[in-house]
Each structure stands twice: as structure tokens, then as C-alpha cells.
N, C-alpha and C positions, 0 to 999 in steps of 0.2 A: 547448433542452430540459433541464430539471433532472433529473439522474439520481437525485437523492435524494428527489424528490417522492413516489415510490412506495417509500419505505423499508419494509423488511419489518416486520411486526408479528407477534407481540409481541416485545419485547426483555426479556430476563431479566438481571438484574444480581446478581452474587454478590460479597460482600466477602471478600477474603483478605488476609493479611499474611504475606509470606514473602520471604526474602532469598536471592537466587541470584546468585553472581558479582558482588557489589557493585551489584546491581539490585534494588530493593525493589519487589515486586509488591504493589500496594495494592488493585487491583480486577481482577476477571475478568469480562469482558462476554461473554455467550453470546447469539448472534444467530440466530434461527430465520427461515427464509424465503429464504435465498440458495442453497439446494440441498437435497439429501437429508439431509446431515449438518449439524448446527449449526456455526456459525463461532465459534471461541473466540479472544478477543483478551485479552491480558494487558497491563496498563498500570500505570505508577507514579503515575498521577493518582488523586486521590480523587474518586470518582464517586458522586453522590447523586441527581441529577435525570436525567430522560429526555433533556433537551436536552444534557447532558454526555455521555450514552451516544451520542447521534446525532453529536455532534462527534467523538468517538473513531472511530466507524464511518466518517464522511466522510473523516477524515484517512487511515485505513487504505486506503480504496478509491482515493483520489487517489494515494497512494504505490504501490499495487499497479499502477495504470495506467502509472505512470512505469517501474516495474520491467519490466512487459511490453513497453513500447516498446523499452527497451534490449535485452531478450532477443531480440525480433524483429529488431532491427538487427544484432545479433551473428550470429544464426543464418542469417537469410535472405541477408545480404550477406557472409557468411563473414569477419566482421571479426576473429575470433580470430586469423586468419593475416595480418592487415595490421599492419605495423610502422611507427610514426611516431616521429620523434625528439624532438618538442617538444609541449608542451601545446597550443600554438597550432595545430599541425597536427592534433592529435587533435580539438580543437573544430571546426575546419573540416570534418574528415571527418564528424563526427556531424551537423553542420549540413547538409552536402550529402546525406547519407543520409536525414535527416528530410525534406528538401525532396522527394527522390525518392519517399519513402513517401506523402507528401501529394498527389502528382499523380494 
């Protein structure tokens, strides 16, 4: 199932040019339809077409799902209190937790 097939409509695009902490904000994308309040995304990409807006929205949603996965792993399995000594051990631990979540 394509989660983007039912992308919210309409999409409103506003152009801005502002620099904050060495990050140039070139576009502000305001998305209506994902909740009561509009979603505001800032990007350094130049956005001129609806396809570009949807591309930014897709990237944000994919990134958000990854962030949520790590949040759930940390909170539900109390991983904040787990100490590992190597990166290899950390990768193994997250792999095992991911497998447990998928079961």
C-alpha cells in the first residue's frame, strides 16, 4: 500500500529567503490535511512545482517514521539504560529489538 497515494490536498507553497545558523531557508512548505493544524516544513531546496513539494513531504514522512521507530525501541525496551561497549554490539542490539518488534 502506498501511503502517499492519498497525499493531503491542497498544498500551499510560500517562498522565503532567510539565513539561520548557516542554514539558508529557501522555501517554506505548508501542508494542510494531516491534522487540525497545518504542517510547516522548512527546506533549503528551491521549490517551484507540486512534484517537488510532494518529494519534500515524502522525505519528511519517511524520516519521521524512522525517528518514531527509534523512539519506540528506546522507550519500550528501556534502551536508555543499556550500555554496550562497541558499535558492533549496538548494531546487534538494535537488530534484535527490531526483530522482536516485527514479530
